N, C-alpha and C positions, 0 to 999 in steps of 0.2 A: 429087656424090659418083661414083667411077669405073664401070667399067661392069661389074669382077670386083664390087665390093661388090651391087651392084645383087641380082647371081647371087644373090650369099649371103645378099642380107633373102630371093629365093625360096626357097633350102632350107630359112632360120631362119621364115619362117611358114606351110611344110607343115605336119612336123610339129606345130607346134604352133596350127594352127589345127585337127586332126586332136586334139591334146592336149584341147583347148576342146570340140569338139563329145563325144567322149569324156567327160568329167565334164559336162557338161549332159545329156547323156543317162544316167548312172547318177545326177544331182541331182532331176531330172523323172523317174525311171520306179517305178511301183507296184507293182515284181516284179522279182524277183535273175531274174538271163540265164539263158538253156536250156547255156552252159558251170557256174554255179553250180550247177545243177538236177543234171548229172552230176558232180558233186565229190561232193555232198548226197546222192547218191543219191535221193530223192524231189523229189517236186511241188513248183509253190508252192503249193496247194490243200491234199496235207497234211500240211505244214511246222503245226509249234499256232502260234497266233494269236499268242504272245511270244516262239521266233523267227520270225518273220514280220517282228513289232517289229522285234526284233533287227539282222537278215539289210537291212533297210530304212535302219535307223543307221549299219550301217556300211557301205554299199552310195552311203549321200549326203555320206557325211563326204570319202569317198575322194573323189566330184564335188568337191564342194565344193575342196578342194584344188586340183586337176585344174585349177578352174575361177579358183581366184586365183592360180595360178601360173604358167599362161598368160595372163589378164592381164598381170599385170607381164611375163613374157616379150614379150607382147605389145607394151606401153610400150616395153621398150628394144628394140625391135629398131625400132622404125617411129618414136621420139624420139630418145635420146642416137648410138645405133649409125647413122642415118641421116644424123647430122649428125656422126659421125666417130667422136664422144667415145672415145679409148682405152679407160677402165672397159666400154662394153658389147660393147667387139669381143673382150674375155677372159670377160665376168660374162652372155654369150644364150650360147654352146654350154654353158662349164661347167656352168650352171642345168638347159640344155636335157637334157642329157647326167646329168648331175648326177639332176632328176627321172624320166626314161625310164627307168633303170637300175634304179631303186630298185621303179619300180612294176615291172621285167620279173624281176627277183628275187621277186619277191611272182606274178605269172603263172608265174614256174618253181614259187614251189614247189606250188603251187598244179597245177599242172603232173604233178610229183612225187611229190606224195603222195598224188593221187587221180588217179578212172578220167578224167577231166576236162579237155577240151583248150579251155585258154585261149590266145586270143590273142596271142601270145605270140611269133608270127613279125613281125608286126607291127609292136611294141615294138623288134622290132633292127633295123625299117628306120625308126624315127625317128630312133633313134642313129643311123645310117649318114647322113641327112641332117642332123642337129644337125653331126656330124663334118664333112664334104665341106661343110661352112656356112662349119663354122673353116680345114679346108684355102683354099678361096676368098680367105677372110681374111686370112688368113696368108700367101699362093702371094707371093707378088713380083711387080711390075709388068714388065714392060720396061722404062721408068725407074729401078726404083729397083734395079734388076738389074743394069746397067749404068755 
């Protein structure tokens, strides 16, 4: 593997591990996040039990989806991408950017329609890292450009 591909692996692993940790947090949380309380204008304790159950279901589903996508990304990064398989060179950034962009869409929906401040800027950083990884991947090496 070329040195530039190692840097691409690093650029892809950082946001992927971040999304995995976020997914695990959402899967294991016993209550909603502080920005969810801001969005709803209520505390967890004030929320009726059936709403708590619904919120936990939504959070755990979002977390499960994040874990599934990031495990798939980790497998693609650590096995076929590192082996130089062509399909993984485009699949990793496409899946990473797509999942992060859809997550950003959800965060911006909350930010624009409620008084909450979800972590949308961090999601922009994840997208940027996937794009940096793609740029590194497709940037020609000195030998390729001559």
